[in-house]
All heavy atoms as TSV, in Angstrom:
chain	resi	resn	atom	element	x	y	z
A	1	MET	N	N	5.136	11.040	45.215
A	1	MET	CA	C	5.075	9.968	44.210
A	1	MET	C	C	4.932	8.636	44.920
A	1	MET	O	O	5.806	8.410	45.812
A	1	MET	CB	C	6.244	9.994	43.343
A	1	MET	CG	C	6.180	9.004	42.342
A	1	MET	SD	S	7.462	9.359	41.067
A	1	MET	CE	C	7.949	7.696	40.720
A	2	TYR	N	N	3.974	7.957	44.682
A	2	TYR	CA	C	3.714	6.630	45.413
A	2	TYR	C	C	4.251	5.398	44.641
A	2	TYR	O	O	4.455	4.383	45.157
A	2	TYR	CB	C	2.193	6.458	45.580
A	2	TYR	CG	C	1.564	7.556	46.305
A	2	TYR	CD1	C	0.495	8.251	45.888
A	2	TYR	CD2	C	2.106	7.997	47.515
A	2	TYR	CE1	C	-0.104	9.317	46.497
A	2	TYR	CE2	C	1.457	9.061	48.253
A	2	TYR	CZ	C	0.412	9.733	47.718
A	2	TYR	OH	O	-0.115	10.683	48.378
A	3	LEU	N	N	4.348	5.569	43.308
A	3	LEU	CA	C	4.782	4.420	42.447
A	3	LEU	C	C	6.343	4.278	42.586
A	3	LEU	O	O	6.971	5.151	42.101
A	3	LEU	CB	C	4.333	4.556	41.062
A	3	LEU	CG	C	4.581	3.336	40.130
A	3	LEU	CD1	C	3.821	2.192	40.509
A	3	LEU	CD2	C	4.277	3.797	38.699
A	4	THR	N	N	6.833	3.237	43.162
A	4	THR	CA	C	8.208	2.882	43.169
A	4	THR	C	C	8.545	1.964	42.072
A	4	THR	O	O	7.692	1.353	41.524
A	4	THR	CB	C	8.634	2.312	44.573
A	4	THR	OG1	O	7.950	1.068	44.635
A	4	THR	CG2	C	8.282	3.285	45.711
A	5	PRO	N	N	9.820	1.787	41.768
A	5	PRO	CA	C	10.175	0.738	40.684
A	5	PRO	C	C	9.652	-0.614	41.169
A	5	PRO	O	O	9.183	-1.393	40.271
A	5	PRO	CB	C	11.722	0.817	40.696
A	5	PRO	CG	C	11.991	2.152	41.097
A	5	PRO	CD	C	10.982	2.565	42.120
A	6	LYS	N	N	9.721	-0.911	42.412
A	6	LYS	CA	C	9.302	-2.273	42.813
A	6	LYS	C	C	7.717	-2.381	42.670
A	6	LYS	O	O	7.304	-3.461	42.104
A	6	LYS	CB	C	9.556	-2.457	44.303
A	6	LYS	CG	C	9.255	-3.736	44.871
A	6	LYS	CD	C	9.779	-3.948	46.322
A	6	LYS	CE	C	8.787	-4.396	47.298
A	6	LYS	NZ	N	9.274	-4.528	48.609
A	7	SER	N	N	7.003	-1.413	42.993
A	7	SER	CA	C	5.549	-1.483	42.853
A	7	SER	C	C	5.172	-1.443	41.422
A	7	SER	O	O	4.184	-2.093	40.969
A	7	SER	CB	C	4.800	-0.499	43.588
A	7	SER	OG	O	5.144	0.794	43.192
A	8	GLY	N	N	5.977	-0.707	40.553
A	8	GLY	CA	C	5.744	-0.692	39.153
A	8	GLY	C	C	6.035	-2.051	38.480
A	8	GLY	O	O	5.315	-2.448	37.512
A	9	LEU	N	N	6.985	-2.689	39.019
A	9	LEU	CA	C	7.360	-4.060	38.435
A	9	LEU	C	C	6.159	-5.042	38.733
A	9	LEU	O	O	5.820	-5.815	37.963
A	9	LEU	CB	C	8.607	-4.563	39.032
A	9	LEU	CG	C	9.092	-5.963	38.658
A	9	LEU	CD1	C	9.405	-6.014	37.177
A	9	LEU	CD2	C	10.234	-6.406	39.439
A	10	PHE	N	N	5.669	-4.992	40.073
A	10	PHE	CA	C	4.635	-5.877	40.409
A	10	PHE	C	C	3.326	-5.524	39.572
A	10	PHE	O	O	2.594	-6.464	39.257
A	10	PHE	CB	C	4.394	-5.810	41.891
A	10	PHE	CG	C	5.246	-6.587	42.684
A	10	PHE	CD1	C	6.134	-5.979	43.548
A	10	PHE	CD2	C	5.481	-7.964	42.448
A	10	PHE	CE1	C	7.052	-6.775	44.379
A	10	PHE	CE2	C	6.472	-8.688	43.248
A	10	PHE	CZ	C	7.177	-8.084	44.151
A	11	LEU	N	N	3.096	-4.262	39.427
A	11	LEU	CA	C	1.826	-3.946	38.744
A	11	LEU	C	C	1.970	-4.344	37.223
A	11	LEU	O	O	1.027	-4.821	36.583
A	11	LEU	CB	C	1.704	-2.390	38.725
A	11	LEU	CG	C	0.386	-1.837	38.268
A	11	LEU	CD1	C	-0.833	-2.484	39.058
A	11	LEU	CD2	C	0.285	-0.353	38.408
A	12	GLY	N	N	3.134	-4.164	36.589
A	12	GLY	CA	C	3.353	-4.638	35.258
A	12	GLY	C	C	3.241	-6.131	35.159
A	12	GLY	O	O	2.693	-6.666	34.228
A	13	SER	N	N	3.713	-6.915	36.150
A	13	SER	CA	C	3.644	-8.341	36.169
A	13	SER	C	C	2.168	-8.713	36.336
A	13	SER	O	O	1.679	-9.705	35.688
A	13	SER	CB	C	4.392	-8.893	37.309
A	13	SER	OG	O	5.791	-8.689	37.171
A	14	SER	N	N	1.367	-8.021	37.064
A	14	SER	CA	C	-0.013	-8.243	37.211
A	14	SER	C	C	-0.731	-8.049	35.859
A	14	SER	O	O	-1.577	-8.933	35.549
A	14	SER	CB	C	-0.666	-7.294	38.264
A	14	SER	OG	O	-2.060	-7.533	38.341
A	15	CYS	N	N	-0.366	-7.082	35.086
A	15	CYS	CA	C	-1.002	-6.907	33.795
A	15	CYS	C	C	-0.648	-7.996	32.760
A	15	CYS	O	O	-1.573	-8.497	32.139
A	15	CYS	CB	C	-0.517	-5.543	33.141
A	15	CYS	SG	S	-1.102	-4.050	33.975
A	16	VAL	N	N	0.594	-8.435	32.825
A	16	VAL	CA	C	1.052	-9.563	31.970
A	16	VAL	C	C	0.347	-10.804	32.266
A	16	VAL	O	O	-0.169	-11.595	31.387
A	16	VAL	CB	C	2.593	-9.741	32.022
A	16	VAL	CG1	C	3.058	-10.955	31.262
A	16	VAL	CG2	C	3.261	-8.526	31.417
A	17	THR	N	N	0.243	-11.133	33.572
A	17	THR	CA	C	-0.433	-12.360	33.919
A	17	THR	C	C	-1.935	-12.301	33.672
A	17	THR	O	O	-2.603	-13.318	33.235
A	17	THR	CB	C	-0.195	-12.757	35.436
A	17	THR	OG1	O	-0.529	-11.637	36.255
A	17	THR	CG2	C	1.280	-13.118	35.653
A	18	ALA	N	N	-2.592	-11.094	33.837
A	18	ALA	CA	C	-3.981	-10.958	33.486
A	18	ALA	C	C	-4.228	-11.104	31.895
A	18	ALA	O	O	-5.224	-11.758	31.526
A	18	ALA	CB	C	-4.439	-9.486	33.895
A	19	ILE	N	N	-3.244	-10.604	31.087
A	19	ILE	CA	C	-3.353	-10.820	29.613
A	19	ILE	C	C	-3.218	-12.346	29.373
A	19	ILE	O	O	-3.876	-12.930	28.444
A	19	ILE	CB	C	-2.328	-9.914	28.912
A	19	ILE	CG1	C	-2.692	-8.481	29.089
A	19	ILE	CG2	C	-2.142	-10.397	27.511
A	19	ILE	CD1	C	-1.606	-7.587	28.703
A	20	ALA	N	N	-2.402	-12.899	30.035
A	20	ALA	CA	C	-2.158	-14.389	29.846
A	20	ALA	C	C	-3.445	-15.212	30.207
A	20	ALA	O	O	-3.782	-16.166	29.528
A	20	ALA	CB	C	-0.926	-14.960	30.645
A	21	ALA	N	N	-4.167	-14.814	31.189
A	21	ALA	CA	C	-5.365	-15.468	31.697
A	21	ALA	C	C	-6.433	-15.220	30.570
A	21	ALA	O	O	-7.145	-16.193	30.227
A	21	ALA	CB	C	-5.814	-14.864	33.019
A	22	VAL	N	N	-6.528	-14.053	30.191
A	22	VAL	CA	C	-7.606	-13.759	29.125
A	22	VAL	C	C	-7.321	-14.509	27.781
A	22	VAL	O	O	-8.167	-15.206	27.202
A	22	VAL	CB	C	-7.679	-12.212	28.942
A	22	VAL	CG1	C	-8.581	-11.908	27.676
A	22	VAL	CG2	C	-8.193	-11.530	30.117
A	23	GLY	N	N	-6.035	-14.532	27.393
A	23	GLY	CA	C	-5.653	-15.266	26.265
A	23	GLY	C	C	-5.851	-16.742	26.314
A	23	GLY	O	O	-6.328	-17.415	25.455
A	24	SER	N	N	-5.687	-17.275	27.577
A	24	SER	CA	C	-5.820	-18.755	27.848
A	24	SER	C	C	-7.334	-19.031	27.749
A	24	SER	O	O	-7.746	-20.072	27.192
A	24	SER	CB	C	-5.245	-19.141	29.166
A	24	SER	OG	O	-3.931	-18.949	29.209
A	25	VAL	N	N	-8.170	-18.187	28.240
A	25	VAL	CA	C	-9.598	-18.427	28.147
A	25	VAL	C	C	-10.116	-18.422	26.635
A	25	VAL	O	O	-10.856	-19.266	26.290
A	25	VAL	CB	C	-10.439	-17.330	28.965
A	25	VAL	CG1	C	-11.826	-17.353	28.642
A	25	VAL	CG2	C	-10.169	-17.483	30.391
A	26	PHE	N	N	-9.548	-17.472	25.916
A	26	PHE	CA	C	-9.918	-17.459	24.435
A	26	PHE	C	C	-9.341	-18.705	23.764
A	26	PHE	O	O	-10.102	-19.250	22.887
A	26	PHE	CB	C	-9.404	-16.208	23.830
A	26	PHE	CG	C	-10.259	-14.976	24.048
A	26	PHE	CD1	C	-9.935	-13.988	24.857
A	26	PHE	CD2	C	-11.606	-14.894	23.484
A	26	PHE	CE1	C	-10.689	-12.852	24.987
A	26	PHE	CE2	C	-12.446	-13.834	23.668
A	26	PHE	CZ	C	-11.969	-12.806	24.460
A	27	GLU	N	N	-8.168	-19.028	24.092
A	27	GLU	CA	C	-7.567	-20.252	23.433
A	27	GLU	C	C	-8.455	-21.531	23.777
A	27	GLU	O	O	-8.679	-22.342	22.921
A	27	GLU	CB	C	-6.136	-20.459	23.861
A	27	GLU	CG	C	-5.177	-19.590	23.201
A	27	GLU	CD	C	-4.923	-19.940	21.752
A	27	GLU	OE1	O	-4.743	-21.074	21.432
A	27	GLU	OE2	O	-4.917	-19.011	20.829
A	28	LEU	N	N	-8.776	-21.678	25.053
A	28	LEU	CA	C	-9.571	-22.854	25.419
A	28	LEU	C	C	-10.885	-22.850	24.828
A	28	LEU	O	O	-11.480	-23.857	24.482
A	28	LEU	CB	C	-9.568	-22.940	26.961
A	28	LEU	CG	C	-8.307	-23.384	27.716
A	28	LEU	CD1	C	-8.438	-23.151	29.204
A	28	LEU	CD2	C	-7.911	-24.729	27.364
A	29	SER	N	N	-11.508	-21.673	24.728
A	29	SER	CA	C	-12.849	-21.591	24.091
A	29	SER	C	C	-12.831	-21.814	22.621
A	29	SER	O	O	-13.905	-22.180	22.021
A	29	SER	CB	C	-13.483	-20.255	24.465
A	29	SER	OG	O	-12.840	-19.194	23.784
A	30	SER	N	N	-11.802	-21.755	21.963
A	30	SER	CA	C	-11.679	-21.944	20.572
A	30	SER	C	C	-11.674	-23.411	20.193
A	30	SER	O	O	-12.089	-23.768	19.071
A	30	SER	CB	C	-10.396	-21.318	19.929
A	30	SER	OG	O	-9.187	-22.145	20.291
A	31	GLY	N	N	-11.420	-24.287	21.191
A	31	GLY	CA	C	-11.400	-25.718	20.893
A	31	GLY	C	C	-10.070	-26.353	20.641
A	31	GLY	O	O	-9.997	-27.577	20.902
A	32	GLN	N	N	-9.192	-25.636	19.990
A	32	GLN	CA	C	-7.935	-26.160	19.562
A	32	GLN	C	C	-6.772	-25.198	19.950
A	32	GLN	O	O	-6.357	-24.456	19.150
A	32	GLN	CB	C	-7.877	-26.415	18.061
A	32	GLN	CG	C	-8.718	-27.547	17.591
A	32	GLN	CD	C	-8.225	-28.871	18.057
A	32	GLN	OE1	O	-7.104	-29.136	18.514
A	32	GLN	NE2	N	-9.072	-29.856	18.005
A	33	PRO	N	N	-6.412	-25.157	21.280
A	33	PRO	CA	C	-5.368	-24.256	21.776
A	33	PRO	C	C	-4.028	-24.551	21.070
A	33	PRO	O	O	-3.748	-25.781	20.784
A	33	PRO	CB	C	-5.337	-24.522	23.259
A	33	PRO	CG	C	-6.569	-25.189	23.675
A	33	PRO	CD	C	-7.032	-25.960	22.390
A	34	ASP	N	N	-3.301	-23.562	20.749
A	34	ASP	CA	C	-1.945	-23.763	20.034
A	34	ASP	C	C	-1.041	-24.591	20.926
A	34	ASP	O	O	-0.241	-25.348	20.365
A	34	ASP	CB	C	-1.420	-22.380	19.793
A	34	ASP	CG	C	-2.126	-21.673	18.622
A	34	ASP	OD1	O	-2.836	-22.308	17.820
A	34	ASP	OD2	O	-1.975	-20.443	18.570
A	35	LEU	N	N	-1.048	-24.317	22.237
A	35	LEU	CA	C	-0.143	-25.108	23.098
A	35	LEU	C	C	-0.664	-26.309	23.659
A	35	LEU	O	O	-0.004	-27.056	24.485
A	35	LEU	CB	C	0.270	-24.145	24.186
A	35	LEU	CG	C	1.010	-22.807	23.865
A	35	LEU	CD1	C	1.222	-22.086	25.107
A	35	LEU	CD2	C	2.300	-23.205	23.133
A	36	GLY	N	N	-1.900	-26.700	23.258
A	36	GLY	CA	C	-2.573	-27.919	23.868
A	36	GLY	C	C	-3.452	-27.510	24.969
A	36	GLY	O	O	-3.270	-26.481	25.706
A	37	VAL	N	N	-4.416	-28.251	25.257
A	37	VAL	CA	C	-5.433	-28.023	26.340
A	37	VAL	C	C	-4.774	-27.988	27.624
A	37	VAL	O	O	-5.026	-27.163	28.464
A	37	VAL	CB	C	-6.601	-29.067	26.304
A	37	VAL	CG1	C	-7.522	-28.832	27.386
A	37	VAL	CG2	C	-7.417	-28.981	24.932
A	38	GLN	N	N	-3.899	-29.063	27.970
A	38	GLN	CA	C	-3.360	-29.166	29.299
A	38	GLN	C	C	-2.454	-27.944	29.594
A	38	GLN	O	O	-2.464	-27.363	30.653
A	38	GLN	CB	C	-2.600	-30.505	29.410
A	38	GLN	CG	C	-1.998	-30.716	30.799
A	38	GLN	CD	C	-1.319	-32.046	30.931
A	38	GLN	OE1	O	-1.159	-32.744	29.957
A	38	GLN	NE2	N	-0.995	-32.433	32.157
A	39	THR	N	N	-1.540	-27.742	28.647
A	39	THR	CA	C	-0.617	-26.547	28.915
A	39	THR	C	C	-1.334	-25.262	29.102
A	39	THR	O	O	-1.053	-24.384	29.912
A	39	THR	CB	C	0.419	-26.420	27.708
A	39	THR	OG1	O	1.058	-27.686	27.647
A	39	THR	CG2	C	1.367	-25.436	28.052
A	40	THR	N	N	-2.413	-25.031	28.198
A	40	THR	CA	C	-3.151	-23.700	28.342
A	40	THR	C	C	-3.866	-23.693	29.625
A	40	THR	O	O	-3.965	-22.649	30.210
A	40	THR	CB	C	-4.059	-23.622	27.127
A	40	THR	OG1	O	-3.345	-23.811	25.937
A	40	THR	CG2	C	-4.782	-22.326	27.097
A	41	ALA	N	N	-4.426	-24.800	30.052
A	41	ALA	CA	C	-5.145	-24.822	31.297
A	41	ALA	C	C	-4.212	-24.624	32.509
A	41	ALA	O	O	-4.595	-23.890	33.521
A	41	ALA	CB	C	-5.900	-26.232	31.445
A	42	ILE	N	N	-3.041	-25.041	32.455
A	42	ILE	CA	C	-2.004	-24.835	33.461
A	42	ILE	C	C	-1.679	-23.367	33.532
A	42	ILE	O	O	-1.671	-22.648	34.569
A	42	ILE	CB	C	-0.780	-25.704	33.323
A	42	ILE	CG1	C	-1.079	-27.155	33.614
A	42	ILE	CG2	C	0.372	-25.205	34.206
A	42	ILE	CD1	C	-0.034	-28.139	33.126
A	43	ILE	N	N	-1.498	-22.747	32.418
A	43	ILE	CA	C	-1.188	-21.293	32.283
A	43	ILE	C	C	-2.304	-20.539	32.868
A	43	ILE	O	O	-2.088	-19.548	33.540
A	43	ILE	CB	C	-0.982	-20.926	30.894
A	43	ILE	CG1	C	0.349	-21.510	30.342
A	43	ILE	CG2	C	-0.924	-19.368	30.709
A	43	ILE	CD1	C	0.627	-21.347	28.872
A	44	LEU	N	N	-3.610	-20.846	32.636
A	44	LEU	CA	C	-4.704	-20.209	33.156
A	44	LEU	C	C	-4.806	-20.411	34.683
A	44	LEU	O	O	-5.055	-19.412	35.410
A	44	LEU	CB	C	-5.999	-20.690	32.506
A	44	LEU	CG	C	-7.419	-20.162	33.005
A	44	LEU	CD1	C	-7.430	-18.679	32.770
A	44	LEU	CD2	C	-8.519	-20.869	32.345
A	45	ALA	N	N	-4.621	-21.627	35.109
A	45	ALA	CA	C	-4.705	-21.887	36.508
A	45	ALA	C	C	-3.636	-21.184	37.314
A	45	ALA	O	O	-3.774	-20.731	38.509
A	45	ALA	CB	C	-4.533	-23.382	36.744
A	46	LEU	N	N	-2.406	-20.889	36.772
A	46	LEU	CA	C	-1.377	-20.188	37.445
A	46	LEU	C	C	-1.558	-18.670	37.333
A	46	LEU	O	O	-1.209	-18.000	38.159
A	46	LEU	CB	C	-0.055	-20.556	36.910
A	46	LEU	CG	C	0.424	-21.996	37.208
A	46	LEU	CD1	C	1.739	-22.299	36.504
A	46	LEU	CD2	C	0.636	-22.217	38.716
A	47	SER	N	N	-2.015	-18.209	36.182
A	47	SER	CA	C	-2.012	-16.742	36.020
A	47	SER	C	C	-3.047	-16.068	36.697
A	47	SER	O	O	-2.937	-14.924	37.139
A	47	SER	CB	C	-2.195	-16.531	34.446
A	47	SER	OG	O	-3.412	-16.899	33.963
A	48	ILE	N	N	-4.218	-16.661	37.116
A	48	ILE	CA	C	-5.264	-16.066	37.852
A	48	ILE	C	C	-4.815	-15.672	39.276
A	48	ILE	O	O	-4.878	-14.474	39.650
A	48	ILE	CB	C	-6.599	-16.866	37.852
A	48	ILE	CG1	C	-7.156	-16.876	36.455
A	48	ILE	CG2	C	-7.606	-16.291	38.880
A	48	ILE	CD1	C	-8.384	-17.742	36.225
A	49	PRO	N	N	-4.250	-16.670	40.050
A	49	PRO	CA	C	-3.794	-16.353	41.404
A	49	PRO	C	C	-2.609	-15.351	41.408
A	49	PRO	O	O	-2.469	-14.485	42.227
A	49	PRO	CB	C	-3.551	-17.601	42.049
A	49	PRO	CG	C	-3.464	-18.623	41.041
A	49	PRO	CD	C	-4.243	-18.121	39.858
A	50	LEU	N	N	-1.692	-15.530	40.308
A	50	LEU	CA	C	-0.514	-14.634	40.229
A	50	LEU	C	C	-0.959	-13.132	39.896
A	50	LEU	O	O	-0.368	-12.313	40.429
A	50	LEU	CB	C	0.392	-15.092	39.141
A	50	LEU	CG	C	1.218	-16.349	39.539
A	50	LEU	CD1	C	2.122	-16.805	38.349
A	50	LEU	CD2	C	2.154	-15.958	40.660
A	51	THR	N	N	-2.003	-12.981	39.145
A	51	THR	CA	C	-2.470	-11.699	38.863
A	51	THR	C	C	-2.955	-11.003	40.127
A	51	THR	O	O	-2.624	-9.792	40.333
A	51	THR	CB	C	-3.723	-11.682	37.886
A	51	THR	OG1	O	-3.222	-12.296	36.693
A	51	THR	CG2	C	-4.233	-10.360	37.605
A	52	VAL	N	N	-3.776	-11.634	40.906
A	52	VAL	CA	C	-4.251	-11.123	42.162
A	52	VAL	C	C	-3.070	-10.765	43.224
A	52	VAL	O	O	-2.996	-9.762	43.695
A	52	VAL	CB	C	-5.310	-12.059	42.840
A	52	VAL	CG1	C	-5.668	-11.628	44.204
A	52	VAL	CG2	C	-6.483	-12.190	41.914
A	53	LEU	N	N	-2.206	-11.783	43.231
A	53	LEU	CA	C	-1.030	-11.681	44.172
A	53	LEU	C	C	-0.191	-10.520	43.804
A	53	LEU	O	O	0.147	-9.681	44.654
A	53	LEU	CB	C	-0.143	-12.937	44.207
A	53	LEU	CG	C	1.124	-13.004	44.998
A	53	LEU	CD1	C	0.687	-12.940	46.487
A	53	LEU	CD2	C	1.947	-14.115	44.691
A	54	PHE	N	N	0.181	-10.429	42.561
A	54	PHE	CA	C	1.074	-9.232	42.054
A	54	PHE	C	C	0.336	-7.948	42.389
A	54	PHE	O	O	0.938	-7.046	42.712
A	54	PHE	CB	C	1.411	-9.400	40.639
A	54	PHE	CG	C	2.435	-10.513	40.304
A	54	PHE	CD1	C	2.373	-11.145	39.234
A	54	PHE	CD2	C	3.530	-10.776	41.220
A	54	PHE	CE1	C	3.309	-12.160	38.901
A	54	PHE	CE2	C	4.442	-11.692	40.938
A	54	PHE	CZ	C	4.362	-12.473	39.712
A	55	PHE	N	N	-0.958	-7.879	42.065
A	55	PHE	CA	C	-1.682	-6.617	42.249
A	55	PHE	C	C	-1.635	-6.194	43.759
A	55	PHE	O	O	-1.431	-5.073	44.080
A	55	PHE	CB	C	-3.087	-6.762	41.719
A	55	PHE	CG	C	-3.896	-5.464	41.859
A	55	PHE	CD1	C	-3.678	-4.469	40.920
A	55	PHE	CD2	C	-4.746	-5.251	42.858
A	55	PHE	CE1	C	-4.340	-3.258	41.001
A	55	PHE	CE2	C	-5.542	-4.040	42.947
A	55	PHE	CZ	C	-5.269	-3.102	42.017
A	56	ILE	N	N	-1.965	-7.110	44.648
A	56	ILE	CA	C	-1.999	-6.825	46.016
A	56	ILE	C	C	-0.673	-6.373	46.584
A	56	ILE	O	O	-0.585	-5.457	47.302
A	56	ILE	CB	C	-2.504	-8.123	46.854
A	56	ILE	CG1	C	-3.979	-8.329	46.556
A	56	ILE	CG2	C	-2.284	-7.990	48.337
A	56	ILE	CD1	C	-4.511	-9.662	47.120
A	57	VAL	N	N	0.354	-7.068	46.084
A	57	VAL	CA	C	1.822	-6.694	46.534
A	57	VAL	C	C	2.125	-5.280	45.999
A	57	VAL	O	O	2.658	-4.445	46.751
A	57	VAL	CB	C	2.800	-7.638	46.067
A	57	VAL	CG1	C	4.206	-7.144	46.308
A	57	VAL	CG2	C	2.645	-9.019	46.769
A	58	ALA	N	N	1.639	-4.989	44.792
A	58	ALA	CA	C	1.895	-3.596	44.243
A	58	ALA	C	C	1.220	-2.497	45.042
A	58	ALA	O	O	1.738	-1.433	45.381
A	58	ALA	CB	C	1.539	-3.525	42.793
A	59	VAL	N	N	-0.102	-2.841	45.446
A	59	VAL	CA	C	-0.768	-1.869	46.188
A	59	VAL	C	C	-0.227	-1.657	47.621
A	59	VAL	O	O	-0.077	-0.514	48.046
A	59	VAL	CB	C	-2.304	-2.216	46.271
A	59	VAL	CG1	C	-3.132	-1.386	47.242
A	59	VAL	CG2	C	-2.935	-2.130	44.887
A	60	ARG	N	N	0.148	-2.749	48.231
A	60	ARG	CA	C	0.773	-2.683	49.538
A	60	ARG	C	C	2.025	-1.921	49.530
A	60	ARG	O	O	2.360	-1.119	50.384
A	60	ARG	CB	C	0.954	-4.102	50.139
A	60	ARG	CG	C	-0.216	-4.725	50.671
A	60	ARG	CD	C	0.107	-6.042	51.272
A	60	ARG	NE	N	-1.191	-6.656	51.670
A	60	ARG	CZ	C	-1.330	-7.873	52.108
A	60	ARG	NH1	N	-0.250	-8.633	52.139
A	60	ARG	NH2	N	-2.533	-8.397	52.465
A	61	ASP	N	N	2.874	-2.088	48.515
A	61	ASP	CA	C	4.130	-1.409	48.429
A	61	ASP	C	C	3.899	0.049	48.100
A	61	ASP	O	O	4.557	0.967	48.779
A	61	ASP	CB	C	4.975	-2.006	47.244
A	61	ASP	CG	C	6.331	-1.258	47.120
A	61	ASP	OD1	O	7.154	-1.410	48.143
A	61	ASP	OD2	O	6.579	-0.639	46.185
A	62	ALA	N	N	2.908	0.437	47.311
A	62	ALA	CA	C	2.657	1.850	47.123
A	62	ALA	C	C	2.053	2.492	48.380
A	62	ALA	O	O	2.445	3.611	48.672
A	62	ALA	CB	C	1.551	1.948	45.929
A	63	ARG	N	N	1.216	1.777	49.026
A	63	ARG	CA	C	0.689	2.381	50.323
A	63	ARG	C	C	1.716	2.520	51.305
A	63	ARG	O	O	1.681	3.476	52.169
A	63	ARG	CB	C	-0.445	1.462	50.868
A	63	ARG	CG	C	-1.689	1.612	50.130
A	63	ARG	CD	C	-2.749	0.838	50.804
A	63	ARG	NE	N	-4.004	0.982	50.104
A	63	ARG	CZ	C	-5.046	0.246	50.305
A	63	ARG	NH1	N	-5.096	-0.692	51.279
A	63	ARG	NH2	N	-6.191	0.456	49.697
A	64	ALA	N	N	2.750	1.571	51.373
A	64	ALA	CA	C	3.875	1.731	52.304
A	64	ALA	C	C	4.742	2.915	52.020
A	64	ALA	O	O	5.387	3.476	52.978
A	64	ALA	CB	C	4.663	0.512	52.235
A	65	ASN	N	N	4.805	3.344	50.811
A	65	ASN	CA	C	5.618	4.468	50.418
A	65	ASN	C	C	4.864	5.819	50.417
A	65	ASN	O	O	5.379	6.864	50.022
A	65	ASN	CB	C	6.177	4.216	48.986
A	65	ASN	CG	C	7.193	3.146	49.092
A	65	ASN	OD1	O	8.131	3.200	49.884
A	65	ASN	ND2	N	6.988	2.115	48.277
A	66	MET	N	N	3.540	5.923	50.871
A	66	MET	CA	C	2.883	7.111	50.958
A	66	MET	C	C	3.353	7.895	52.224
A	66	MET	O	O	3.589	7.311	53.316
A	66	MET	CB	C	1.409	6.832	51.127
A	66	MET	CG	C	0.711	6.287	49.955
A	66	MET	SD	S	-0.954	5.756	50.157
A	66	MET	CE	C	-1.786	7.353	50.445
A	67	LYS	N	N	3.563	9.147	52.024
A	67	LYS	CA	C	4.031	10.026	53.152
A	67	LYS	C	C	3.207	11.261	53.204
A	67	LYS	O	O	2.776	11.813	52.297
A	67	LYS	CB	C	5.463	10.255	52.914
A	67	LYS	CG	C	6.378	9.043	53.206
A	67	LYS	CD	C	7.824	9.470	53.089
A	67	LYS	CE	C	8.640	8.168	53.263
A	67	LYS	NZ	N	10.032	8.366	53.284
């Protein structure tokens, strides 16, 4: 088994931040985001690199636990 609780947590976090990014894109494209343009843009700007970072950390942790 390669999935550890730590890698699962990072993979789940990656999914959540990816969903936040997609939601932010839809909110910004609607013209009137519920949280305002600036806040939604900040969420989008933070969620894209965090998605990539969490995914890479999850894969590295899973590979480190391969035997």
